[in-house]
N, CA, C and O atoms as a printed pandas DataFrame, in Angstrom:
     atom_number atom_name residue_name chain_id  residue_number  x_coord  y_coord  z_coord
0              1         N          MET        A               1   13.149   23.135   27.698
1              2        CA          MET        A               1   12.445   22.306   26.730
2              3         C          MET        A               1   13.410   21.827   25.652
3              4         O          MET        A               1   13.300   20.698   25.173
4              5         N          LYS        A               2   14.349   22.677   25.273
5              6        CA          LYS        A               2   15.306   22.303   24.248
6              7         C          LYS        A               2   16.179   21.138   24.727
7              8         O          LYS        A               2   16.549   20.267   23.939
8              9         N          ARG        A               3   16.495   21.131   25.991
9             10        CA          ARG        A               3   17.311   20.052   26.548
10            11         C          ARG        A               3   16.558   18.716   26.489
11            12         O          ARG        A               3   17.139   17.679   26.169
12            13         N          PHE        A               4   15.279   18.757   26.797
13            14        CA          PHE        A               4   14.453   17.545   26.731
14            15         C          PHE        A               4   14.351   17.032   25.296
15            16         O          PHE        A               4   14.438   15.825   25.071
16            17         N          GLU        A               5   14.171   17.912   24.335
17            18        CA          GLU        A               5   14.082   17.509   22.933
18            19         C          GLU        A               5   15.392   16.904   22.454
19            20         O          GLU        A               5   15.396   15.936   21.692
20            21         N          GLN        A               6   16.491   17.470   22.898
21            22        CA          GLN        A               6   17.787   16.936   22.522
22            23         C          GLN        A               6   17.982   15.531   23.128
23            24         O          GLN        A               6   18.496   14.631   22.463
24            25         N          TRP        A               7   17.575   15.360   24.369
25            26        CA          TRP        A               7   17.670   14.070   25.036
26            27         C          TRP        A               7   16.782   13.040   24.344
27            28         O          TRP        A               7   17.188   11.896   24.144
28            29         N          LEU        A               8   15.579   13.448   23.984
29            30        CA          LEU        A               8   14.644   12.557   23.302
30            31         C          LEU        A               8   15.167   12.167   21.918
31            32         O          LEU        A               8   15.061   11.005   21.527
32            33         N          LEU        A               9   15.718   13.102   21.188
33            34        CA          LEU        A               9   16.284   12.806   19.880
34            35         C          LEU        A               9   17.458   11.841   20.002
35            36         O          LEU        A               9   17.619   10.954   19.164
36            37         N          THR        A              10   18.266   12.003   21.023
37            38        CA          THR        A              10   19.380   11.088   21.258
38            39         C          THR        A              10   18.871    9.680   21.522
39            40         O          THR        A              10   19.435    8.716   21.004
40            41         N          LEU        A              11   17.828    9.546   22.308
41            42        CA          LEU        A              11   17.252    8.230   22.582
42            43         C          LEU        A              11   16.676    7.579   21.317
43            44         O          LEU        A              11   16.834    6.375   21.112
44            45         N          VAL        A              12   16.024    8.358   20.490
45            46        CA          VAL        A              12   15.445    7.834   19.253
46            47         C          VAL        A              12   16.545    7.350   18.312
47            48         O          VAL        A              12   16.429    6.276   17.721
48            49         N          VAL        A              13   17.594    8.124   18.173
49            50        CA          VAL        A              13   18.702    7.730   17.299
50            51         C          VAL        A              13   19.389    6.480   17.845
51            52         O          VAL        A              13   19.721    5.572   17.083
52            53         N          PHE        A              14   19.601    6.430   19.149
53            54        CA          PHE        A              14   20.231    5.267   19.765
54            55         C          PHE        A              14   19.362    4.015   19.581
55            56         O          PHE        A              14   19.876    2.932   19.302
56            57         N          HIS        A              15   18.065    4.171   19.737
57            58        CA          HIS        A              15   17.139    3.049   19.557
58            59         C          HIS        A              15   17.154    2.567   18.107
59            60         O          HIS        A              15   17.159    1.359   17.867
60            61         N          ALA        A              16   17.162    3.467   17.153
61            62        CA          ALA        A              16   17.216    3.085   15.738
62            63         C          ALA        A              16   18.520    2.356   15.433
63            64         O          ALA        A              16   18.524    1.372   14.693
64            65         N          PHE        A              17   19.620    2.830   15.996
65            66        CA          PHE        A              17   20.909    2.171   15.809
66            67         C          PHE        A              17   20.882    0.751   16.370
67            68         O          PHE        A              17   21.379   -0.173   15.727
68            69         N          LEU        A              18   20.312    0.566   17.550
69            70        CA          LEU        A              18   20.210   -0.774   18.132
70            71         C          LEU        A              18   19.326   -1.696   17.295
71            72         O          LEU        A              18   19.637   -2.876   17.139
72            73         N          LEU        A              19   18.239   -1.172   16.762
73            74        CA          LEU        A              19   17.365   -1.981   15.911
74            75         C          LEU        A              19   18.083   -2.458   14.652
75            76         O          LEU        A              19   17.912   -3.602   14.230
76            77         N          ILE        A              20   18.878   -1.589   14.061
77            78        CA          ILE        A              20   19.633   -1.963   12.865
78            79         C          ILE        A              20   20.677   -3.025   13.198
79            80         O          ILE        A              20   20.861   -3.975   12.437
80            81         N          ILE        A              21   21.361   -2.868   14.334
81            82        CA          ILE        A              21   22.363   -3.848   14.753
82            83         C          ILE        A              21   21.720   -5.217   15.002
83            84         O          ILE        A              21   22.254   -6.237   14.567
84            85         N          VAL        A              22   20.598   -5.244   15.688
85            86        CA          VAL        A              22   19.932   -6.519   15.974
86            87         C          VAL        A              22   19.418   -7.153   14.689
87            88         O          VAL        A              22   19.481   -8.372   14.533
88            89         N          GLN        A              23   18.911   -6.343   13.773
89            90        CA          GLN        A              23   18.443   -6.886   12.492
90            91         C          GLN        A              23   19.603   -7.505   11.724
91            92         O          GLN        A              23   19.444   -8.568   11.123
92            93         N          ALA        A              24   20.758   -6.865   11.732
93            94        CA          ALA        A              24   21.937   -7.419   11.068
94            95         C          ALA        A              24   22.358   -8.724   11.734
95            96         O          ALA        A              24   22.745   -9.670   11.048
96            97         N          LEU        A              25   22.286   -8.784   13.070
97            98        CA          LEU        A              25   22.611  -10.031   13.770
98            99         C          LEU        A              25   21.661  -11.149   13.375
99           100         O          LEU        A              25   22.085  -12.287   13.179
100          101         N          MET        A              26   20.395  -10.833   13.258
101          102        CA          MET        A              26   19.398  -11.847   12.921
102          103         C          MET        A              26   19.589  -12.373   11.494
103          104         O          MET        A              26   19.379  -13.558   11.234
104          105         N          LEU        A              27   19.985  -11.497   10.581
105          106        CA          LEU        A              27   20.088  -11.903    9.180
106          107         C          LEU        A              27   21.419  -12.550    8.824
107          108         O          LEU        A              27   21.454  -13.453    7.988
108          109         N          HIS        A              28   22.510  -12.111    9.436
109          110        CA          HIS        A              28   23.830  -12.516    8.971
110          111         C          HIS        A              28   24.615  -13.382    9.945
111          112         O          HIS        A              28   25.780  -13.678    9.680
112          113         N          THR        A              29   24.031  -13.796   11.049
113          114        CA          THR        A              29   24.734  -14.663   11.987
114          115         C          THR        A              29   23.823  -15.826   12.377
115          116         O          THR        A              29   22.703  -15.946   11.882
116          117         N          ASP        A              30   24.315  -16.667   13.258
117          118        CA          ASP        A              30   23.539  -17.803   13.741
118          119         C          ASP        A              30   22.658  -17.436   14.933
119          120         O          ASP        A              30   22.106  -18.318   15.590
120          121         N          PHE        A              31   22.527  -16.165   15.208
121          122        CA          PHE        A              31   21.720  -15.706   16.336
122          123         C          PHE        A              31   20.258  -16.128   16.189
123          124         O          PHE        A              31   19.587  -16.418   17.180
124          125         N          SER        A              32   19.773  -16.160   14.955
125          126        CA          SER        A              32   18.367  -16.534   14.736
126          127         C          SER        A              32   18.104  -17.993   15.083
127          128         O          SER        A              32   16.969  -18.349   15.402
128          129         N          LEU        A              33   19.127  -18.849   15.028
129          130        CA          LEU        A              33   18.938  -20.248   15.406
130          131         C          LEU        A              33   18.605  -20.386   16.885
131          132         O          LEU        A              33   17.893  -21.308   17.285
132          133         N          TYR        A              34   19.118  -19.473   17.688
133          134        CA          TYR        A              34   18.840  -19.519   19.120
134          135         C          TYR        A              34   17.500  -18.880   19.468
135          136         O          TYR        A              34   16.887  -19.233   20.475
136          137         N          VAL        A              35   17.049  -17.953   18.649
137          138        CA          VAL        A              35   15.808  -17.236   18.931
138          139         C          VAL        A              35   14.607  -17.931   18.297
139          140         O          VAL        A              35   13.512  -17.887   18.859
140          141         N          GLN        A              36   14.781  -18.564   17.155
141          142        CA          GLN        A              36   13.678  -19.161   16.410
142          143         C          GLN        A              36   12.893  -20.203   17.207
143          144         O          GLN        A              36   11.664  -20.191   17.139
144          145         N          PRO        A              37   13.532  -21.106   17.958
145          146        CA          PRO        A              37   12.722  -22.065   18.730
146          147         C          PRO        A              37   11.786  -21.399   19.731
147          148         O          PRO        A              37   10.752  -21.971   20.079
148          149         N          VAL        A              38   12.125  -20.215   20.194
149          150        CA          VAL        A              38   11.248  -19.510   21.122
150          151         C          VAL        A              38    9.960  -19.124   20.417
151          152         O          VAL        A              38    8.880  -19.259   20.991
152          153         N          TYR        A              39   10.056  -18.646   19.183
153          154        CA          TYR        A              39    8.860  -18.287   18.435
154          155         C          TYR        A              39    8.000  -19.519   18.159
155          156         O          TYR        A              39    6.774  -19.455   18.241
156          157         N          GLU        A              40    8.640  -20.631   17.835
157          158        CA          GLU        A              40    7.877  -21.843   17.563
158          159         C          GLU        A              40    7.212  -22.366   18.833
159          160         O          GLU        A              40    6.118  -22.927   18.772
160          161         N          TYR        A              41    7.858  -22.188   19.976
161          162        CA          TYR        A              41    7.293  -22.652   21.234
162          163         C          TYR        A              41    6.026  -21.882   21.583
163          164         O          TYR        A              41    5.046  -22.466   22.045
164          165         N          PHE        A              42    6.046  -20.576   21.361
165          166        CA          PHE        A              42    4.887  -19.759   21.684
166          167         C          PHE        A              42    3.805  -19.841   20.616
167          168         O          PHE        A              42    2.697  -19.350   20.834
168          169         N          GLY        A              43    4.092  -20.448   19.468
169          170        CA          GLY        A              43    3.095  -20.623   18.422
170          171         C          GLY        A              43    2.867  -19.393   17.573
171          172         O          GLY        A              43    1.815  -19.252   16.950
172          173         N          ILE        A              44    3.839  -18.503   17.541
173          174        CA          ILE        A              44    3.673  -17.273   16.767
174          175         C          ILE        A              44    3.745  -17.566   15.280
175          176         O          ILE        A              44    2.980  -16.997   14.501
176          177         N          GLY        A              45    4.646  -18.438   14.879
177          178        CA          GLY        A              45    4.846  -18.713   13.467
178          179         C          GLY        A              45    3.837  -19.663   12.862
179          180         O          GLY        A              45    3.832  -19.848   11.645
180          181         N          LYS        A              46    2.997  -20.262   13.651
181          182        CA          LYS        A              46    2.048  -21.242   13.134
182          183         C          LYS        A              46    0.825  -20.557   12.535
183          184         O          LYS        A              46    0.394  -19.500   12.996
184          185         N          SER        A              47    0.291  -21.171   11.519
185          186        CA          SER        A              47   -0.901  -20.637   10.876
186          187         C          SER        A              47   -2.141  -21.168   11.589
187          188         O          SER        A              47   -2.262  -22.370   11.825
188          189         N          LEU        A              48   -3.038  -20.287   11.922
189          190        CA          LEU        A              48   -4.261  -20.694   12.600
190          191         C          LEU        A              48   -5.360  -21.099   11.617
191          192         O          LEU        A              48   -6.406  -21.610   12.016
192          193         N          GLU        A              49   -5.112  -20.867   10.343
193          194        CA          GLU        A              49   -6.130  -21.142    9.338
194          195         C          GLU        A              49   -6.467  -22.630    9.267
195          196         O          GLU        A              49   -7.631  -22.984    9.078
196          197         N          THR        A              50   -5.487  -23.492    9.412
197          198        CA          THR        A              50   -5.758  -24.929    9.340
198          199         C          THR        A              50   -6.585  -25.377   10.533
199          200         O          THR        A              50   -7.444  -26.247   10.390
200          201         N          ASN        A              51   -6.346  -24.808   11.700
201          202        CA          ASN        A              51   -7.137  -25.178   12.867
202          203         C          ASN        A              51   -8.598  -24.786   12.700
203          204         O          ASN        A              51   -9.492  -25.516   13.128
204          205         N          ILE        A              52   -8.840  -23.653   12.088
205          206        CA          ILE        A              52  -10.209  -23.185   11.872
206          207         C          ILE        A              52  -10.929  -24.120   10.894
207          208         O          ILE        A              52  -12.082  -24.494   11.110
208          209         N          VAL        A              53  -10.235  -24.487    9.825
209          210        CA          VAL        A              53  -10.837  -25.377    8.834
210          211         C          VAL        A              53  -11.126  -26.735    9.459
211          212         O          VAL        A              53  -12.185  -27.313    9.217
212          213         N          GLU        A              54  -10.191  -27.253   10.264
213          214        CA          GLU        A              54  -10.421  -28.537   10.921
214          215         C          GLU        A              54  -11.598  -28.456   11.891
215          216         O          GLU        A              54  -12.384  -29.398   11.987
216          217         N          THR        A              55  -11.724  -27.352   12.601
217          218        CA          THR        A              55  -12.833  -27.188   13.537
218          219         C          THR        A              55  -14.162  -27.123   12.804
219          220         O          THR        A              55  -15.140  -27.734   13.235
220          221         N          ILE        A              56  -14.207  -26.390   11.701
221          222        CA          ILE        A              56  -15.445  -26.294   10.920
222          223         C          ILE        A              56  -15.806  -27.655   10.351
223          224         O          ILE        A              56  -16.975  -28.041   10.367
224          225         N          ASP        A              57  -14.807  -28.397    9.844
225          226        CA          ASP        A              57  -15.082  -29.740    9.325
226          227         C          ASP        A              57  -15.602  -30.658   10.421
227          228         O          ASP        A              57  -16.509  -31.455   10.182
228          229         N          ARG        A              58  -15.047  -30.556   11.599
229          230        CA          ARG        A              58  -15.489  -31.392   12.720
230          231         C          ARG        A              58  -16.923  -31.043   13.114
231          232         O          ARG        A              58  -17.714  -31.935   13.419
232          233         N          ILE        A              59  -17.259  -29.769   13.112
233          234        CA          ILE        A              59  -18.634  -29.364   13.456
234          235         C          ILE        A              59  -19.623  -29.904   12.438
235          236         O          ILE        A              59  -20.668  -30.440   12.807
236          237         N          PHE        A              60  -19.295  -29.764   11.139
237          238        CA          PHE        A              60  -20.196  -30.259   10.107
238          239         C          PHE        A              60  -20.324  -31.771   10.147
239          240         O          PHE        A              60  -21.410  -32.306    9.926
240          241         N          SER        A              61  -19.238  -32.462   10.424
241          242        CA          SER        A              61  -19.324  -33.924   10.468
242          243         C          SER        A              61  -20.139  -34.383   11.672
243          244         O          SER        A              61  -20.834  -35.396   11.588
244          245         N          ASP        A              62  -20.071  -33.666   12.784
245          246        CA          ASP        A              62  -20.870  -34.033   13.955
246          247         C          ASP        A              62  -22.355  -33.730   13.737
247          248         O          ASP        A              62  -23.220  -34.498   14.157
248          249         N          VAL        A              63  -22.635  -32.626   13.090
249          250        CA          VAL        A              63  -24.025  -32.235   12.876
250          251         C          VAL        A              63  -24.680  -33.110   11.812
251          252         O          VAL        A              63  -25.844  -33.489   11.946
252          253         N          LEU        A              64  -23.939  -33.428   10.765
253          254        CA          LEU        A              64  -24.523  -34.162    9.643
254          255         C          LEU        A              64  -24.374  -35.677    9.767
255          256         O          LEU        A              64  -24.734  -36.400    8.838
256          257         N          SER        A              65  -23.863  -36.166   10.867
257          258        CA          SER        A              65  -23.686  -37.617   11.000
258          259         C          SER        A              65  -24.880  -38.216   11.754
259          260         O          SER        A              65  -24.763  -38.571   12.928
260          261         N          PHE        A              66  -25.966  -38.320   11.111
261          262        CA          PHE        A              66  -27.198  -38.809   11.717
262          263         C          PHE        A              66  -26.945  -40.135   12.316
263          264         O          PHE        A              66  -27.854  -40.738   12.886
């Protein structure tokens, strides 16, 4: 069991180290320029609030337009 815990702790430390390295790459290099269009393509960075407001306005205009 001690061997498994040691192996697991090594994986956790290695994973934390990789996360810090990738975060530094994203903040201090041009790496984010290559990754950012992917987020925009999938629509992650877009706000859905405007779509909801437009949909509600469209519903009210259709219902109230005798």
